[in-house]
N, C-alpha and C positions, 0 to 999 in steps of 0.2 A: 332562655326560657323553654321550659319543657312542653311537650305536646299537651300534657294535661293542664298546664297553666294557660296555654293558648285557648283551649276550648272553654275553660272556666272563665276567662276574661270575656270571652264572647257572651257567656251566660250573664256576667255581671252587666255588661253593656246593654243587653236585652232588658234586664231587671230595671235599669235606670230609665227606661223609656216611660215608665209609670210613675216617676217621682211626683209625689204630691197627690197621688190619686187612689192609693191603696188602703188608706186608714180605715179601720184600726190594724190592718195587716201590714207586714213587711214588704219590702221589694224583693221578689224572687225571679230568677230567670233560669232556663233549662235548655240544654242542647243534647241531642241524641246523636251519637256517632256510630257508624258501622263501616268496616272495611276502609277506614281513613276518610270517610266522607260523612258530612252532615246530612242526616236523613230527616231530621225534625228539630224544631226549636220553639220556644215560647216563653212568655212571660205572664206573671199574674197582674191583670189589669185593674181590678177593682174587688173589694170585699163582695163575696157572694158569687163572683164569676170563677170559671176554672182556674185552677192553680197552674203553675208553670209547667210542671211535669205532664199534666193532662193536655195542655196545649200543644206541647212537643209530641207526645203520643199520638194526638189526633192527625198532626202533620205527617208523622212517620207512617202511620198504618201498620201494615204487616212487617214493614222494615224494622220495626221496634224490636222483633224477636232476635235475641242474641246480641243486642246492641249495648253500648255503654252511655249512660246518662250522665251528664255534668249538671249539677244543680247547686245554686248558691246557698241553700239551706237545707238541712237534713230533712228528708221527706216526712210529712205529717202522717201520724198513725191513727188520728181520731177523727170522729165525725163532728162536724160543725155545720157550717152553712152548705159545705160541700162534702162529699165522701173522702176518705183518707187517700193520700197519694200512693202510700205503700201498696195498697191493694191494687190500684191501677197499674203500677209498675210490675207487680207480680204476675197479674193476669196477662199483661202484654208480652211476657217472656223476656224482659230486659235482663241481661246478663250481669252487668256490672254498674254499680252506683258510686259516683264520686261527688262528694259535697264539699262546700267550703267552710261552714260553720255548724257546730253542734247545737242541739236544741235542748236547753235545760227547762223548757216550759213544762210544768207539772203534767200536762195532758200528753206530753210526748217524752221528754227527759231521756232521750236516748232509745226510746222504744221503737222508733222508726227504723234505725239502723238494725236493732235486734231483730225485728220482723223480717227485714229483708235478708239478713244472714240466715235466719231460721228457714227461709224459703229457698236457700241454696245459692243466693247471689253474693257475689264478691262486693265489698263495700269498704270504701276508703274515705277519710275526712280530712279537713285542714288544707285543702288545696286553694290557694288565693284567699286565705282566711282574712288577711287584712283589708283587702279591697272589699270583700263581702260585708265585713264588720262596719267599715266606714260609711257605706251607703245606708246602713240601717240604724244608725245612732239614735234618731228619734224614737223609732220603734222599741229599741232596747230599753230605753228609759220607761216607755209606757208600759211595756210588759212587766218590768220589775216594780214599778212604783204606782201604776195607774195614774200617773200625772203626765201632762203633756211635756214635750221637749220645747224649750222657749228659746226663740232667737230675738235678740235685741237689735233692731234695725234703726239706724239714723244717718242723716245727712249733716255734715258739719264743715266748718271752715278748717283751714290748717292749724288754728289755734283753739279749736275745740268748740266753736260757738255754733248753735243751731239758730240764732237769729241775732240782729243787731240790737243795740241798746234802745232803739226805737221800736223793737219788736217786728222788724221787717225780716221775713224768712223765705220769700218766694222771689227768686229761686236761688238757693245756695249752690246746689249742684246743677250741672248741665242737663240737656235733654237726653243724651245717651245714658247717663246715670240713671235718670228717672225711668227710662224704659227698662233698665235692668233691674230696677226696684220693682217694677210690675212683674217681671218674670219671676222674681223671688216670691212676690205676693201670689202669683199663680200656683205656687207649690204648697201654699200654707192652707191649714184647715180653718184657721181663724186669725184675725187681726185684733189686737188689743190697743186702745187709746184711753188717755185719761180726759175727764170732762173739760179740763182747761184747753187742750188741744181742740176740742169741738167748739168751744166758745170763741177761740182766737182765730181758727182756720175754717171751720165748718167743711171738714173734708168729707168726701164720699166713700173712701176707701174700697172703691170697686177696682177691678182689674181692667186695664185699658192697653190691650195689645192689638196690633192689626195684622200680625203675621202667624197668629195661633188660632186654630180652628176650635180646639177644645178649651175655651177659656173657662177659668174657674174664678167665682166670686167668693172668697172666704167669708165665713161668718164674721160679722163686725161686732166687737164687744166694747161698749163704753163703761169704764170705771167711773161711777158718779155717786158718791156717798149720799149727797143731800138731795139729789134730784134737780140738778141745775140745767140739764140739757133741754134746750128750747124745743117746744113740740114742732116748730117748723124747721128744725136743723134737717140737713139732707139725710142723715142717717136714720132718722126715726119718723120721717114724714110720709113714709110709703112709696116714695117715688123711684127708689133704686132696686136693682135686681139683687137677688140674694136675701139673706136674713140678718137681722140685727138683734142683739141682746143688750139689755140695760142691766149692768150688775150694780146694784144699789143696796141700800139698807133701809131699816125702818124709819130712819131720819128722813126719807123722802115720803111725803105724805101719801095716804092712800089714794086721794082723789087724783093726784098727779100720775101715780103708777098705773091707774085704771085708764087714764087718758092715753098714756104711752101704749099700753096694751091694745087699746081701741084702734091704733094706727098700725097694728100688725107686728109690733115689737114684743119680743119675749122678755119678761122682767124676771130677773133672779134677785131675791131678797136675801142678802147674805149677812152673816154676823159682822160685827165691828171688830177690828184689831186693837192692840193696845194703844194705838195712837188715835183711835176714834174714826178710823177710815175703813173702807171695804177690806175684809179680810182676804188678801189675795191667795193665800193658800187654800182657803175654803173654795175660792173661785176656780183655781186651778184643779182642785179636786173634782169639782162639778164639771169642769170642761173634759176632764179624763172620763167621767161617767158618761159624757156625751159623745165619746170616742174621737175627741179632738186630739190628734197626736202631734201635729206640727203647729205650733202657735207662735206668731210673730207680734212682738211688742214694738210698736211704732213711736211711742212717746206720749207725753212729753218726758222732759228730763226728770221731773219729780217721780213720775211713775216708774221709769227706768231705775232710778235711784232706790226705789222701794223694792223692786225685783233684785237689785244687787244686794241690798241688806238682807234679804231673805235667802239669798244663795240659790236663786232660781233663774239665773242666765246660764244657758247651756252653749249658746253660740252667738256669735256677733257678726253682723253685716254692717261694716262702717264705710259709708261713702264720704270721701274727703275731697273738697274742693280746694284748689290752690289759691286760697284768698285768706287774708287776715283782717279781722274787724276790730278786735280788741274790746276793752270795756269791762270793768268788773261786774257791771250789772247785766251784760249781755248773757243770756241763758246758755248753759253748756249741755252737752248731749246727755249726760248722766249726772242728776243733781241729787237732792235728798241730803241726808246727814253726812254721807260719804264714809270712807274707810280711815280709821285713825292711825293704823300701823301698816307699813308696807307688807309685812308678814301676813296680813289678813287680806291682802288685795285678791281680786279675782285674776288668776294667772291664766293666760290664753296661749294656745298654740296655733300660729297662723297656718291655715291650710290653703289658701290661695290669695294672690294679689292680681288684680285685674286693671288694666288701663282702659279708661272710658273717655276718650277724646279730651284728655287732659286732667279729668277727674280720676280718682282711684277708689276701687273697691277692695277692701280688706275683709276677707272671711277668715274667722278664727274660731276655735272650739275651746271651751272651758277644760282645763286640765284637771279632770276629776275622774276617778275610776268608773267604768260602766261595764256591766257584764256583756259579753259579746255574743253568746249564742242563744238564739231564741227561735220561736216557731210562729207560724201563721195562726192567728185566731181567725177561724173561718167566717 
């Protein structure tokens, strides 16, 4: 490993501290080095807060003059919620800029590096490109499509069942796996479930962690074509922290929609798809407009099957318990009409396998091309 890679991996590690907190911006970390010593470092914590380079410059103070900065993304050159980082680096007298990924955002598109070179600075790119790209996959999809990055999350038995033939589902996975599920929930902007899950389980979908100070309750989204969610359901009765959205259609009568709104729930009236259900693509577009970048779909199986049919599953978090329940009528993790030919299946690349006191968590990403180089939307 080269010295440049060592410092850049430190910048990547810093950036990852803000995982799930920077939407609609990417994760970015920066390290300032002078005389072989780190004199400043920082990471972008939330949209509207200082960018990583600015945080590192604040820490370094006058030591930034003549230093080298390692940053996981090409410094931005445009005004947004905050001023451009290129100007801050130039004004601080930084001598060399080394970054991990280029930035094709039309607002920047290489202009950051050009501005820095024009100011007499030495600029190099593509150091630890893979690591910096991997951590920002959700943002990459968002910046290119204005659609959220969708993670399918489910807990199932070894034979793929999410409940028994008698609809018993608590608890298929163990307590350790469920805690990990809440950690993953803590990194999401929104959680989506179908109305059948609400009717059968009455979930709260809040984040329940005892060892995290900065707990995040993602926006809860219920997909409910006909307005069947009970007004006393946990997610709509106003008793929970955070926000709930009911994604419905004109098939839910106006009086019902008004009653739901009166309880503090946001109602999205969306078009119908070809099957007479909530148009999920329209819903995802609206979520993107609301700057929801990381979206987790928790079920049930029919909803996940619909996302599969649309080609809108980007990542999978599969919790597997070493149990077999069998039964043709027992629901599976991903239902719907399914795929007719193996050549049309969603192919995944496993990125991590985690042991959880006997259960297993498999994390995998959809194998489809994604542009790798993006910029912060301030």
